[in-house]
DRENLOSE-697147 format. One line per field, with one value per residue (C-alpha): residue number from 0; y, z, x. Coordinates in nm, 4 decimals. Layout:
BEGIN
num = (NUM; ...)
y = (Y; ...)
z = (Z; ...)
x = (X; ...)
This chain:
BEGIN
num = (0; 1; 2; 3; 4; 5; 6; 7; 8; 9; 10; 11; 12; 13; 14; 15; 16; 17; 18; 19; 20; 21; 22; 23; 24; 25; 26; 27; 28; 29; 30; 31; 32; 33; 34; 35; 36; 37; 38; 39; 40; 41; 42; 43; 44; 45; 46; 47; 48; 49; 50; 51; 52; 53; 54; 55; 56; 57; 58; 59; 60; 61; 62; 63; 64; 65; 66; 67; 68; 69; 70; 71; 72; 73; 74; 75; 76; 77; 78; 79; 80; 81; 82; 83; 84; 85; 86; 87; 88; 89; 90; 91; 92; 93; 94; 95; 96; 97; 98; 99; 100; 101; 102; 103; 104; 105; 106; 107; 108; 109; 110; 111; 112; 113; 114; 115; 116; 117; 118; 119; 120; 121; 122; 123; 124; 125; 126; 127; 128; 129; 130; 131; 132; 133; 134; 135; 136; 137; 138; 139; 140; 141; 142; 143; 144; 145; 146; 147; 148; 149; 150; 151; 152; 153; 154; 155; 156; 157; 158; 159; 160; 161; 162; 163; 164; 165; 166; 167; 168; 169; 170; 171; 172; 173; 174; 175; 176; 177; 178; 179; 180; 181; 182; 183; 184; 185; 186; 187; 188; 189; 190; 191; 192; 193; 194; 195; 196; 197; 198; 199; 200; 201; 202; 203; 204; 205; 206; 207; 208; 209; 210; 211; 212; 213; 214; 215; 216; 217; 218; 219; 220; 221; 222; 223; 224; 225; 226; 227; 228; 229; 230; 231; 232; 233; 234; 235; 236; 237; 238; 239; 240; 241; 242; 243; 244; 245; 246; 247; 248; 249; 250; 251; 252; 253; 254; 255; 256; 257; 258; 259; 260; 261; 262; 263; 264; 265; 266; 267; 268; 269; 270; 271; 272; 273; 274; 275; 276; 277; 278; 279; 280; 281; 282; 283; 284; 285; 286; 287; 288; 289; 290; 291; 292; 293; 294; 295; 296; 297; 298; 299; 300; 301; 302; 303; 304; 305; 306; 307; 308; 309; 310; 311; 312; 313; 314; 315; 316; 317; 318; 319; 320; 321; 322; 323; 324; 325; 326; 327; 328; 329; 330; 331; 332; 333; 334; 335; 336; 337; 338; 339; 340; 341; 342; 343; 344; 345; 346; 347; 348; 349; 350; 351; 352; 353; 354; 355; 356; 357; 358; 359; 360; 361; 362; 363; 364; 365; 366; 367; 368; 369; 370; 371; 372; 373; 374; 375; 376; 377; 378; 379; 380; 381; 382; 383; 384; 385; 386; 387; 388; 389; 390; 391; 392; 393; 394; 395; 396; 397; 398; 399; 400; 401; 402; 403; 404; 405; 406; 407; 408; 409; 410; 411; 412; 413; 414; 415; 416; 417; 418; 419; 420; 421; 422; 423; 424; 425; 426; 427; 428; 429; 430; 431; 432; 433; 434; 435; 436; 437; 438; 439; 440; 441; 442; 443; 444; 445; 446; 447; 448; 449; 450; 451; 452; 453; 454; 455; 456; 457; 458; 459; 460; 461; 462; 463; 464)
y = (-7.3882; -7.2648; -7.1762; -6.8327; -6.7437; -6.7506; -6.4651; -6.3022; -6.2666; -5.9175; -5.8438; -6.0116; -5.8399; -5.4939; -5.2733; -5.2300; -5.5987; -5.6975; -5.4571; -5.5855; -5.9429; -5.8640; -5.6959; -6.0095; -6.2144; -5.9778; -6.0192; -6.3984; -6.4024; -6.1257; -6.2406; -6.5407; -6.3278; -6.0780; -6.3526; -6.4909; -6.1447; -6.0878; -6.4324; -6.3528; -6.0167; -6.1946; -6.3962; -6.0743; -5.9453; -6.2742; -6.2701; -5.9079; -5.9508; -6.2778; -6.1643; -5.8453; -6.0493; -6.2293; -5.9148; -5.5755; -5.7105; -5.9995; -5.7607; -5.5284; -5.8201; -5.9689; -5.6237; -5.5589; -5.9081; -5.8675; -5.5344; -5.7130; -6.0163; -5.8468; -5.6253; -5.9269; -6.1386; -5.8605; -5.8404; -6.2137; -6.2161; -5.9530; -6.1373; -6.4662; -6.2746; -6.2647; -6.6267; -6.5262; -6.3197; -6.5560; -6.8707; -6.6910; -6.5843; -6.9394; -7.0603; -6.8079; -6.9101; -7.2802; -7.3322; -7.5778; -7.7486; -7.4302; -7.4075; -7.6697; -7.5604; -7.2029; -7.3258; -7.5176; -7.2194; -7.0279; -7.3070; -7.2871; -6.9115; -6.9697; -7.2113; -6.9565; -6.6838; -6.9070; -6.9445; -6.5668; -6.4927; -6.7561; -6.6320; -6.2709; -6.3388; -6.5603; -6.3028; -5.9776; -5.9038; -5.5966; -5.4504; -5.5164; -5.3525; -5.0426; -5.0233; -5.0177; -5.2676; -5.3813; -5.7159; -5.9200; -5.7773; -5.8291; -6.1913; -6.2507; -6.0843; -6.3083; -6.6153; -6.5248; -6.4819; -6.8049; -6.9943; -6.8064; -6.8862; -7.2575; -7.1753; -6.9510; -7.2314; -7.3274; -6.9636; -6.9028; -7.2443; -7.1431; -6.8066; -6.9766; -7.2315; -6.9439; -6.8509; -7.1857; -7.1870; -6.8190; -6.8278; -7.1021; -6.8946; -7.1122; -6.8339; -7.0266; -7.2705; -7.0286; -6.8771; -7.2151; -7.2889; -6.9339; -6.9739; -7.3159; -7.1596; -6.8946; -7.1512; -7.3567; -7.0532; -6.9455; -7.2576; -7.3085; -6.9523; -7.0255; -7.3464; -7.2111; -6.8567; -6.9483; -7.2987; -7.5458; -7.9251; -7.9665; -7.7303; -7.4416; -7.0881; -6.9368; -6.5902; -6.4075; -6.6866; -6.9122; -6.6877; -6.7778; -7.1495; -7.1267; -6.9360; -7.1801; -7.4858; -7.3389; -7.2415; -7.5859; -7.7722; -7.5501; -7.5960; -7.9751; -7.9836; -7.7693; -8.0057; -8.3057; -8.1296; -8.0339; -8.3927; -8.5534; -8.3036; -8.3911; -8.0282; -8.0497; -8.4145; -8.3310; -8.1080; -8.3745; -8.1277; -8.3740; -8.6245; -8.3593; -8.1813; -7.9471; -7.8800; -7.5279; -7.3264; -7.0043; -6.8463; -6.9324; -6.7990; -6.4741; -6.4312; -6.4518; -6.2237; -5.9665; -5.9320; -6.0080; -5.8076; -5.4704; -5.5841; -5.6921; -5.3752; -5.1578; -5.3274; -5.3039; -4.9314; -4.8649; -5.0618; -4.9009; -4.5538; -4.6082; -4.7347; -4.4260; -4.1957; -4.3645; -4.2973; -3.9325; -3.8865; -4.0405; -3.7057; -3.5599; -3.7813; -4.1021; -3.9412; -3.8368; -4.1707; -4.3609; -4.1551; -4.2067; -4.5832; -4.6078; -4.4116; -4.6235; -4.9442; -4.8294; -4.7392; -5.0714; -5.2670; -5.0749; -5.1229; -5.4991; -5.4608; -5.2586; -5.4653; -5.7857; -5.6407; -5.5326; -5.8821; -6.0235; -5.7592; -5.8702; -6.2283; -6.1293; -5.8961; -6.1478; -6.4246; -6.2155; -6.1144; -6.4794; -6.5689; -6.3190; -6.0797; -5.7528; -5.5371; -5.7038; -5.6707; -5.3000; -5.2687; -5.4308; -5.2538; -4.9125; -4.9708; -5.0973; -4.7387; -4.6580; -4.9401; -4.8145; -4.4560; -4.5689; -4.7800; -4.4904; -4.2490; -4.4920; -4.5298; -4.1537; -4.0879; -4.3554; -4.2041; -3.8516; -3.9320; -4.1895; -4.0706; -4.0154; -4.3605; -4.5263; -4.3485; -4.4515; -4.8178; -4.8068; -4.5936; -4.4325; -4.1632; -3.8286; -3.6829; -3.9852; -3.9758; -3.6128; -3.6827; -3.9899; -3.8021; -3.5285; -3.7767; -3.9831; -3.6735; -3.6490; -4.0257; -3.9819; -3.7858; -4.0321; -4.3149; -4.1816; -4.1574; -4.4866; -4.6940; -4.5530; -4.6126; -4.9760; -5.0388; -4.8908; -5.0731; -5.4028; -5.3735; -5.2966; -5.6062; -5.8050; -5.6735; -5.7830; -5.4175; -5.3805; -5.1940; -4.8475; -4.8606; -4.9372; -4.6149; -4.4229; -4.5466; -4.4759; -4.1181; -4.0653; -4.1996; -4.0833; -3.7876; -3.6382; -3.7939; -3.8180; -3.4784; -3.2988; -3.4696; -3.3728; -3.0073; -2.9872; -3.1720; -2.9997; -2.6745; -2.3497; -2.3473; -2.4102; -2.3249; -2.3352; -2.6782; -2.9201; -3.1957; -3.5558; -3.4395; -3.3074; -3.6581; -3.7632; -3.4683; -3.5672; -3.9281; -3.8084; -3.5939; -3.8854; -4.1221; -3.8593; -3.8349; -4.2144; -4.2253; -3.9702; -4.1249; -4.4843; -4.3870; -4.2212; -4.5328; -4.7590; -4.5591; -4.5297; -4.8858; -5.1449; -5.4315; -5.7459; -6.0774; -6.1682; -6.5460; -6.5968; -6.5292)
z = (-8.1050; -8.0771; -7.7243; -7.8252; -7.9924; -7.6933; -7.6136; -7.2766; -7.0602; -7.1202; -6.7712; -6.5548; -6.6692; -6.5623; -6.8708; -6.8691; -6.8055; -7.0758; -7.3228; -7.2480; -7.2821; -7.6237; -7.7286; -7.6285; -7.8434; -8.1353; -8.0889; -8.0776; -8.3944; -8.5697; -8.5048; -8.7418; -8.9952; -8.9910; -9.0524; -9.3381; -9.4971; -9.4694; -9.6193; -9.9132; -9.9652; -9.9479; -10.2586; -10.4582; -10.3176; -10.3994; -10.7575; -10.8083; -10.6666; -10.8458; -11.1789; -11.1498; -11.1264; -11.4490; -11.6648; -11.6747; -11.9315; -11.7008; -11.4092; -11.6159; -11.7502; -11.4051; -11.2702; -11.5508; -11.5218; -11.1464; -11.1961; -11.4254; -11.2111; -10.8714; -10.9114; -11.0350; -10.7438; -10.4937; -10.6247; -10.5860; -10.2524; -10.1277; -10.2740; -10.1107; -9.7938; -9.7250; -9.6123; -9.3033; -9.1286; -9.2555; -9.1165; -8.8026; -8.7398; -8.7850; -8.5494; -8.2851; -8.3132; -8.3012; -8.6384; -8.7413; -9.0002; -9.2114; -9.2229; -9.4887; -9.7267; -9.7055; -9.7614; -10.0715; -10.2195; -10.1720; -10.3482; -10.6440; -10.6628; -10.6445; -10.9388; -11.1416; -11.0492; -11.1598; -11.5065; -11.5367; -11.4200; -11.6451; -11.9540; -11.8848; -11.7976; -12.0989; -12.3385; -12.2389; -12.5856; -12.6349; -12.3030; -12.3836; -12.7247; -12.5580; -12.3322; -12.6423; -12.4857; -12.6668; -12.8312; -12.6210; -12.2906; -12.4018; -12.4835; -12.1395; -11.9771; -12.1632; -12.0894; -11.7207; -11.7085; -11.9019; -11.6458; -11.3515; -11.4710; -11.3996; -11.0287; -11.0146; -10.9123; -10.6213; -10.5148; -10.5103; -10.3512; -10.0581; -10.0413; -10.0159; -9.7588; -9.5546; -9.4953; -9.3222; -9.1160; -9.0167; -8.9627; -8.7054; -8.5317; -8.6572; -8.8121; -8.7661; -9.0412; -9.3344; -9.1698; -9.1816; -9.5431; -9.6587; -9.5089; -9.6753; -10.0126; -9.9655; -9.8633; -10.1744; -10.4040; -10.3224; -10.4438; -10.7371; -10.8526; -10.8414; -11.0418; -11.3087; -11.3516; -11.3779; -11.5243; -11.2607; -11.2259; -11.6029; -11.6798; -11.9263; -11.7871; -11.8171; -11.6742; -11.5768; -11.7142; -11.4497; -11.1794; -11.3084; -11.2968; -10.9506; -10.8131; -10.9701; -10.8327; -10.4844; -10.4700; -10.5963; -10.3385; -10.0556; -10.1670; -10.1861; -9.8463; -9.7027; -9.8394; -9.6908; -9.3555; -9.3498; -9.4268; -9.1708; -8.8851; -8.5808; -8.5575; -8.9012; -8.9140; -8.7971; -9.1018; -9.3655; -9.6315; -9.9235; -9.7954; -9.7163; -10.0511; -10.0930; -10.4302; -10.5733; -10.3997; -10.5628; -10.2327; -10.0733; -10.3690; -10.3728; -9.9969; -10.0379; -10.3422; -10.1650; -9.8914; -10.0926; -10.4141; -10.2309; -10.0414; -10.3617; -10.5440; -10.2544; -10.2542; -10.6337; -10.6277; -10.3673; -10.5554; -10.8884; -10.7364; -10.6361; -10.9874; -11.1429; -10.9144; -11.0290; -11.3912; -11.3127; -11.1539; -11.4459; -11.6317; -11.3248; -11.3933; -11.2625; -10.9456; -10.8291; -10.9291; -10.7452; -10.4282; -10.4446; -10.4900; -10.1932; -9.9683; -10.0878; -10.0186; -9.6633; -9.5967; -9.7434; -9.5126; -9.2060; -9.3180; -9.2711; -8.8920; -8.8832; -9.1754; -8.9802; -8.6694; -8.8898; -9.0337; -8.6815; -8.5825; -8.8669; -8.7396; -8.3800; -8.4416; -8.6667; -8.4104; -8.1248; -8.3278; -8.4105; -8.0422; -7.9545; -7.7669; -7.9627; -7.6674; -7.6619; -8.0412; -8.0059; -7.7299; -7.9296; -8.2555; -8.0875; -7.8429; -8.1289; -8.2515; -7.9441; -8.0398; -8.3985; -8.2969; -8.0739; -8.3573; -8.6012; -8.3665; -8.3221; -8.6997; -8.7523; -8.5014; -8.6672; -9.0123; -8.8839; -8.6784; -8.8993; -9.2505; -9.3446; -9.2302; -9.4047; -9.7321; -9.7075; -9.6723; -10.0110; -10.2218; -10.2214; -10.4735; -10.2949; -10.5133; -10.4636; -10.0912; -10.0668; -10.2458; -10.0290; -9.7039; -9.7957; -9.8887; -9.5725; -9.3647; -9.5404; -9.5053; -9.1269; -9.1370; -9.3897; -9.1379; -8.8838; -9.1270; -9.2983; -8.9798; -8.8478; -9.1732; -9.2039; -8.8439; -8.9041; -9.2305; -9.0811; -8.7917; -9.0355; -9.2369; -8.9167; -8.9092; -9.2760; -9.3650; -9.6900; -9.9461; -9.7846; -9.6850; -10.0502; -10.1594; -9.8812; -9.9987; -10.3622; -10.2759; -10.0492; -10.2950; -10.6283; -10.5157; -10.2620; -10.2629; -10.6328; -10.7439; -10.4460; -10.5076; -10.8752; -10.7978; -10.5364; -10.7498; -11.0854; -11.0402; -10.8435; -10.7793; -10.4039; -10.3478; -10.5535; -10.7129; -10.4600; -10.6913; -10.5701; -10.2146; -10.3429; -10.4049; -10.0537; -9.9121; -10.1367; -10.0179; -9.6589; -9.7302; -9.8909; -9.6070; -9.3516; -9.5280; -9.5193; -9.1483; -9.0535; -9.2640; -9.1724; -8.8055; -8.8192; -8.9843; -8.7219; -8.4246; -8.5704; -8.6988; -8.4427; -8.6297; -8.4889; -8.5670; -8.9366; -8.9678; -9.2115; -9.5798)
x = (1.6411; 1.9974; 2.0993; 2.2317; 1.9058; 1.6700; 1.4315; 1.4901; 1.1781; 1.0421; 0.9200; 1.1823; 1.4984; 1.6182; 1.6383; 2.0175; 2.0798; 1.8347; 1.9966; 2.3469; 2.2213; 2.0776; 2.4018; 2.5925; 2.3567; 2.4192; 2.7939; 2.7626; 2.5519; 2.7452; 3.1025; 3.0855; 2.8957; 3.1833; 3.4408; 3.2290; 3.2014; 3.5759; 3.6460; 3.4193; 3.5946; 3.9294; 3.8400; 3.8140; 4.1422; 4.3171; 4.1845; 4.2940; 4.6453; 4.7213; 4.5749; 4.7790; 5.0971; 5.0041; 4.9668; 4.7974; 4.5490; 4.4537; 4.4085; 4.1889; 3.9825; 3.9195; 3.8308; 3.5818; 3.4373; 3.3935; 3.2176; 2.9705; 2.8868; 2.8952; 2.5818; 2.3837; 2.4992; 2.4246; 2.0675; 2.0075; 2.1902; 1.9444; 1.6470; 1.7465; 1.8344; 1.4602; 1.4922; 1.6878; 1.4158; 1.1451; 1.3097; 1.4279; 1.0676; 0.9422; 1.2148; 1.1141; 0.7495; 0.8464; 0.6739; 0.9442; 0.7226; 0.7360; 1.1153; 1.1913; 0.9106; 1.0420; 1.3988; 1.2972; 1.1154; 1.4408; 1.6314; 1.3926; 1.4478; 1.8253; 1.7977; 1.5988; 1.8467; 2.1332; 1.9800; 1.9375; 2.2932; 2.4501; 2.2647; 2.3619; 2.7263; 2.7895; 2.6411; 2.8107; 2.9544; 2.7310; 2.8482; 3.2128; 3.1657; 3.0206; 3.3267; 3.5518; 3.7883; 4.0983; 4.0182; 4.2633; 4.1327; 3.7713; 3.8518; 4.0004; 3.6983; 3.4535; 3.6645; 3.6761; 3.2965; 3.2348; 3.4434; 3.2935; 2.9398; 2.9909; 3.0119; 2.7051; 2.4619; 2.6898; 2.7236; 2.3464; 2.2855; 2.5052; 2.3294; 1.9901; 2.1091; 2.2478; 1.8843; 1.8395; 2.1585; 2.1585; 1.7825; 1.8318; 2.0996; 2.3869; 2.5929; 2.9180; 2.8162; 2.8432; 3.1509; 3.3247; 3.2349; 3.3180; 3.6640; 3.6902; 3.6074; 3.8769; 4.1382; 4.0612; 4.0524; 4.4093; 4.5981; 4.3583; 4.4262; 4.7996; 4.7560; 4.5216; 4.6565; 5.0252; 4.9917; 5.1090; 5.0761; 5.0971; 4.8096; 4.8476; 4.8732; 4.5244; 4.5847; 4.2660; 4.0472; 4.1998; 4.0513; 3.7058; 3.7757; 3.9324; 3.6325; 3.3848; 3.5624; 3.6111; 3.2424; 3.1430; 3.3509; 3.2225; 2.8595; 2.8907; 3.0612; 2.7804; 2.5153; 2.6956; 2.7205; 2.3522; 2.2489; 2.4785; 2.4921; 2.2828; 2.1668; 1.9995; 1.9002; 1.5471; 1.4931; 1.5797; 1.6899; 1.6873; 1.4301; 1.1677; 1.1782; 0.8828; 0.7223; 0.7214; 0.4504; 0.3315; 0.2256; 0.5600; 0.7560; 0.5566; 0.6088; 0.9858; 0.9811; 0.7643; 1.0244; 1.3378; 1.2995; 1.3066; 1.6183; 1.7913; 1.6920; 1.8129; 2.1542; 2.1734; 2.0904; 2.3582; 2.6243; 2.5362; 2.5589; 2.9218; 2.9978; 2.8391; 3.0374; 3.3581; 3.2571; 3.1777; 3.5197; 3.7099; 3.7504; 3.9259; 4.2256; 4.3867; 4.5243; 4.1770; 4.0253; 4.3003; 4.2531; 3.8768; 3.9167; 4.1519; 3.9154; 3.6243; 3.8168; 3.8984; 3.5348; 3.4175; 3.6472; 3.5277; 3.1661; 3.1976; 3.1593; 2.8329; 2.7009; 2.7614; 2.5969; 2.3073; 2.2651; 2.2649; 2.0086; 1.7802; 1.7981; 1.7396; 1.4443; 1.2683; 1.3276; 1.1886; 0.8841; 0.8221; 0.8631; 0.5909; 0.8202; 0.7762; 0.8820; 1.2241; 1.2455; 1.1728; 1.4337; 1.7141; 1.6279; 1.6376; 1.9217; 2.1370; 2.1487; 2.3596; 2.5964; 2.6005; 2.6751; 2.9628; 3.1066; 3.0743; 3.2516; 3.5431; 3.5746; 3.5493; 3.8286; 4.0445; 3.9994; 4.0534; 4.3616; 4.5363; 4.4503; 4.8151; 4.9234; 4.6291; 4.7062; 5.0719; 4.9718; 4.7987; 5.0324; 5.3753; 5.2770; 5.2584; 4.9803; 4.7552; 4.8276; 4.7164; 4.3891; 4.3307; 4.4010; 4.1537; 3.8830; 3.9353; 3.8583; 3.5228; 3.4821; 3.5036; 3.1753; 3.0353; 3.0847; 2.8366; 2.5460; 2.6372; 2.6509; 2.3227; 2.1344; 2.2487; 2.1414; 1.7961; 1.7353; 1.8582; 1.6137; 1.3308; 1.4198; 1.3807; 1.0239; 0.9961; 0.9443; 1.1397; 0.9266; 0.9130; 1.2838; 1.3610; 1.1904; 1.3655; 1.7053; 1.6179; 1.5215; 1.8228; 2.0811; 1.9415; 1.7330; 1.9743; 2.3220; 2.4045; 2.2618; 2.4167; 2.7502; 2.7470; 2.6700; 2.9450; 3.2003; 3.1617; 2.9672; 2.9782; 2.6020; 2.6309; 2.9961; 3.3181; 3.3620; 3.5138; 3.6354; 3.6068; 3.5326; 3.2004; 3.0724; 3.1738; 2.9785; 2.6882; 2.7082; 2.7093; 2.4040; 2.2218; 2.3067; 2.2036; 1.8688; 1.8405; 1.9346; 1.6694; 1.3912; 1.4734; 1.5083; 1.1675; 1.0251; 1.1822; 1.0575; 0.7067; 0.6897; 0.5821; 0.4149; 0.2619; 0.4343; 0.3944; 0.3927; 0.1046; 0.1221)
């Protein structure tokens, strides 16, 4: 058991001291998760910037290709994310003999997911036809996805193995190999996109090959580490291969499918909003994208804390310390609220400077500044909801939160945003700001309902299928 992942005695610690101790554990677990998330985001930034310097067509093709593979990956990332609370719970209960069988069931699901993703990404012609892309751009997009597809097995392999490493409290492992992947991706992009070392210039297609190779190298390095590291030698990843087990697969799917679907719904909603805003013109769309990018970057911190919270709650439940699990899941809302207020003040006070960092066009800056003021309110609801849903995932409670998020996003946020943006039903049409108010309303709904669920939900440890 990792030394940072120990349960604190429930009856021997003063409440404040126990809370601060749990917060320190969250920081220790969450810090490497944050770095890993930023490294993974950096790959997308690197691809976009370097493809943009090749040509506008390459930039457009990589952007469209990314928008096609990302929702699929997010779904499978959420599905395989069920391994983290499952393995963390087994670790807390000292049921170490269940860890490798669960890991292998996750690897089988990753293999199946790889087949699905590869088939879909290499046959996107109907989607590209619907988009009415210019033939050259469509060709680059398909070439990029064909190259990217070779790295899908490595990407999902690392996602599944993250369940093992994070579940054991070793969050620095994936951090290290995510950074490795980013460091490899940068020079490979340069070589393949611009045609260096005797290779032909591939443009946007080169981004796909660079990403596949960097993911492949990182995955192989991770496997070597797990088989040679003293910390994992007792688990014998390759020697102790478990056969496919229907009950084990169903257990992961029961927890993971709602997580994957929830993430997919959230990602698709932002894509649909971008489509709705397109008729308002490129200035509005650009301002919206900048504000969304700023919010996404800030979201990495509460998301990382939330992922650490999932690990910690599931570990404590497995260790038979539900009172401590309840303490950290509820007290984390104080931490979340403080984080949200800091972010809100930053967005409110530095909106002009932030907009200027992204664009020099005055009209885009004005739209961005206005939207960032609404994004400041958005932050509070967003940070609280991700904290609540992360704690519930630690309890392996994923189905009801999925329905809550579905209702909040599609039943409240999107309809309200549409009415405020384009109609005078509630008040005079607000333009793009209407969708940000709608998003805030949907996330507020999610925060209230998920908070109610969290405070009413106090399950017993779930270690048996």
